[in-house]
C-alpha positions in Angstrom: -26.6 -79.2 -51.3 -30.0 -77.0 -52.1 -32.6 -76.6 -49.4 -35.9 -75.1 -50.4 -39.6 -76.3 -51.1 -42.4 -75.2 -53.1 -46.1 -74.1 -52.9 -49.0 -75.2 -55.3 -51.4 -72.0 -56.3 -55.2 -71.8 -56.5 -54.8 -72.0 -60.3 -52.3 -75.2 -60.4 -49.3 -73.4 -60.7 -46.4 -73.6 -58.4 -44.1 -71.4 -56.6 -40.5 -73.5 -56.1 -38.2 -71.5 -53.6 -34.5 -73.1 -53.7 -31.6 -71.7 -51.5 -27.8 -72.9 -52.8 -24.5 -72.0 -52.0 -23.1 -68.8 -53.8 -19.5 -69.7 -55.6 -16.9 -67.1 -54.2 -18.9 -65.6 -51.6 -17.3 -67.4 -48.7 -20.1 -69.6 -47.9 -23.1 -67.2 -48.4 -26.0 -68.5 -50.1 -28.6 -67.0 -52.7 -32.5 -67.7 -52.4 -34.1 -68.2 -56.0 -37.8 -68.3 -56.4 -39.4 -69.5 -59.6 -43.2 -69.3 -60.6 -43.9 -72.2 -63.4 -46.5 -74.2 -64.2 -45.2 -77.2 -62.7 -42.1 -78.2 -60.1 -40.2 -80.0 -63.0 -40.8 -76.6 -65.5 -39.2 -74.6 -62.6 -36.3 -76.7 -61.9 -35.7 -76.6 -65.9 -36.1 -73.0 -65.9 -33.0 -72.8 -63.3 -30.8 -75.2 -64.4 -31.5 -73.3 -68.1 -29.6 -70.5 -66.6 -26.4 -72.5 -65.1 -27.7 -73.8 -61.9 -27.2 -77.7 -63.2 -26.8 -79.2 -60.2 -30.5 -78.1 -58.5 -32.7 -80.5 -57.3 -35.5 -80.2 -54.8 -35.6 -83.0 -52.3 -38.1 -82.6 -49.8 -40.2 -79.6 -48.8 -37.8 -78.1 -45.8 -38.0 -74.7 -46.9 -41.2 -73.7 -48.8 -41.8 -70.2 -49.6 -43.0 -67.8 -47.3 -46.4 -65.6 -48.2 -43.8 -62.5 -49.0 -42.0 -64.7 -51.3 -44.8 -65.6 -53.2 -46.2 -62.4 -53.7 -42.8 -61.0 -54.8 -42.5 -64.0 -57.6 -45.9 -63.4 -58.3 -45.4 -59.4 -59.3 -42.4 -60.0 -61.2 -42.9 -60.0 -64.9 -40.3 -62.5 -65.4 -41.2 -65.1 -62.4 -38.0 -65.5 -61.3 -35.9 -63.6 -58.8 -33.0 -63.7 -56.2 -31.5 -62.5 -53.2 -28.6 -63.3 -50.9 -29.8 -65.5 -47.8 -29.2 -64.4 -44.5 -26.1 -65.2 -42.7 -27.9 -67.4 -40.0 -26.7 -70.6 -39.1 -28.3 -73.8 -40.6 -29.8 -74.5 -37.8 -32.0 -71.1 -37.6 -33.4 -71.5 -41.0 -33.9 -75.7 -40.8 -35.7 -75.5 -37.3 -37.8 -72.5 -38.2 -41.6 -73.9 -38.6 -43.3 -73.7 -42.1 -44.4 -70.6 -42.6 -42.5 -68.5 -40.7 -41.9 -65.5 -42.5 -39.2 -64.3 -40.5 -36.6 -66.6 -41.7 -35.9 -64.7 -44.9 -36.9 -61.2 -44.2 -34.3 -59.5 -43.4 -31.9 -60.2 -46.5 -32.9 -57.0 -48.9 -34.7 -56.7 -51.9 -35.6 -59.2 -54.6 -33.7 -59.0 -57.1 -34.0 -60.1 -61.1 -32.1 -62.9 -62.7 -30.3 -60.2 -65.0 -28.7 -58.5 -61.8 -26.9 -62.2 -61.3 -25.5 -62.4 -64.4 -24.1 -58.9 -64.6 -23.0 -59.6 -61.2 -20.6 -62.7 -62.2 -19.8 -61.1 -65.6 -18.2 -58.2 -63.9 
């Protein structure tokens, strides 16, 4: 099941953040960030990439300000990185806006890097 959330920006667009399991990586999760006109379009962009069973239920893990900045500065408006290997209680129990939850998980990568890793 995907955990995630969203934030509406002042211009009316949204940034959606989702954490989904990575197949073949022993329970490791990947965090996806999508910038789109609305939540439905953001989820459609992910589904068009092959993440068919992605749904956003609630706003338990909204994007942090650093994540919003990362996706807004990327030309595609869609980035990912491996989520940290903490227990579910660590990330679910973090207060909204806690920037430390995903700060130690590396650099943001374009979606093309995920496609190349899956093919190779």
